[in-house]
C-alpha positions as CSV (number, residue, x, y, z in Angstrom):
1,M,97.2,49.0,42.9
2,L,94.1,49.1,40.8
3,G,94.5,45.4,40.0
4,S,94.6,44.4,43.7
5,R,91.4,46.4,44.4
6,R,89.7,44.3,41.7
7,V,91.0,41.1,43.2
8,N,89.9,42.1,46.7
9,S,86.5,43.1,45.4
10,A,86.1,39.8,43.5
11,L,87.1,37.9,46.7
12,C,84.6,39.8,48.8
13,A,81.8,39.1,46.3
14,M,82.6,35.4,46.2
15,L,82.7,35.2,50.0
16,K,79.3,37.0,50.3
17,M,77.9,34.7,47.7
18,S,79.0,31.6,49.6
19,I,77.6,32.9,52.8
20,D,74.3,33.6,51.1
21,H,74.3,30.0,49.8
22,L,74.8,28.7,53.3
23,K,72.1,30.9,54.7
24,Q,69.6,29.9,52.0
25,L,70.5,26.2,52.4
26,R,70.0,26.4,56.2
27,N,66.7,28.2,55.8
28,E,65.4,25.8,53.2
29,L,66.3,22.8,55.3
30,E,64.6,24.3,58.3
31,N,61.5,25.2,56.2
32,Q,61.3,21.5,55.2
33,R,61.5,20.4,58.8
34,W,65.1,19.4,59.0
35,K,67.2,20.5,61.9
36,I,71.0,21.0,61.9
37,I,72.0,19.1,65.0
38,S,75.7,19.7,64.7
39,E,78.3,21.5,62.6
40,E,81.5,19.6,62.4
41,G,84.9,20.3,61.0
42,G,86.1,18.9,57.7
43,N,88.8,16.4,56.9
44,D,91.7,18.9,56.1
45,Y,91.7,17.5,52.5
46,D,88.6,18.0,50.4
47,I,85.8,18.6,52.9
48,S,85.5,22.0,54.5
49,A,82.8,21.1,57.1
50,V,79.9,18.8,57.7
51,W,76.4,19.6,58.9
52,V,74.6,16.7,60.6
53,V,70.9,17.1,59.9
54,A,67.9,15.2,61.1
55,R,64.2,15.5,61.6
56,P,63.1,17.4,64.8
57,D,62.7,14.0,66.6
58,G,66.3,13.1,65.7
59,S,65.3,10.5,63.0
60,N,66.6,10.3,59.5
61,Q,70.0,11.6,60.3
62,L,72.1,12.7,57.3
63,H,75.6,14.3,56.8
64,I,75.9,17.2,54.4
65,E,79.5,17.6,53.4
66,F,80.8,20.9,52.1
67,E,83.4,20.7,49.4
68,G,86.4,22.9,49.6
69,L,89.4,21.3,47.9
70,D,92.1,23.8,46.9
71,D,95.6,23.3,45.6
72,L,97.4,23.9,48.9
73,K,94.7,23.8,51.6
74,T,91.0,23.2,52.3
75,F,88.8,26.2,52.0
76,P,86.7,27.1,55.1
77,I,83.0,26.5,54.8
78,E,82.4,30.1,53.9
79,K,84.4,29.5,50.7
80,S,83.1,26.1,49.8
81,F,81.8,25.7,46.3
82,A,79.4,22.7,46.6
83,C,77.9,20.2,49.0
84,H,76.7,16.6,48.9
85,V,75.0,14.1,51.1
86,R,77.5,11.6,52.5
87,E,74.9,8.8,52.5
88,A,74.1,9.4,48.8
89,S,77.0,11.2,47.1
90,D,74.9,11.6,43.9
91,I,72.8,14.1,45.8
92,S,74.8,17.3,45.5
93,V,74.5,20.9,44.6
94,Y,77.0,23.4,43.2
95,F,76.9,26.9,44.6
96,G,76.3,28.7,41.4
97,K,75.2,32.3,41.0
98,I,72.4,33.2,43.4
99,S,70.3,35.0,40.8
100,K,70.6,32.3,38.1
101,S,70.3,28.5,38.5
102,W,70.8,28.4,42.3
103,P,67.1,28.6,43.4
104,K,66.1,25.7,41.2
105,E,69.2,23.7,42.1
106,L,68.6,24.2,45.8
107,S,65.0,23.2,45.5
108,D,66.0,20.0,43.6
109,F,68.7,19.2,46.2
110,I,66.2,19.5,49.0
111,D,63.6,17.4,47.1
112,K,66.2,14.6,46.6
113,I,67.0,14.7,50.3
114,K,63.2,14.4,51.1
115,R,62.9,11.4,48.8
116,L,65.9,9.8,50.3
117,R,64.6,10.1,53.9
118,T,60.9,10.7,54.3
């Protein structure tokens, strides 16, 4: 019984961390004048969901794809572990620990998006 509590606790912590990543990503995009114009489902294989983002006037549209490949199913967006820009797949960010490398990696990800579409 004790082992299942540890597993449940670890799963809850991972889920909270992923939700925090999503919130911070959304906030940083909005702070940099990007608007999420739609949130679409994934492809039932390796993409959990897609955010279509653009500037407030609708220009410079991009697709941010959330990675969620698992052995038997695709994770929901809340459990995704990374994301990338469809139009430039080399622009990506891994959802690492919030307190460690994440803030810098998020900032770098947003900067690359800005350079891609200014």
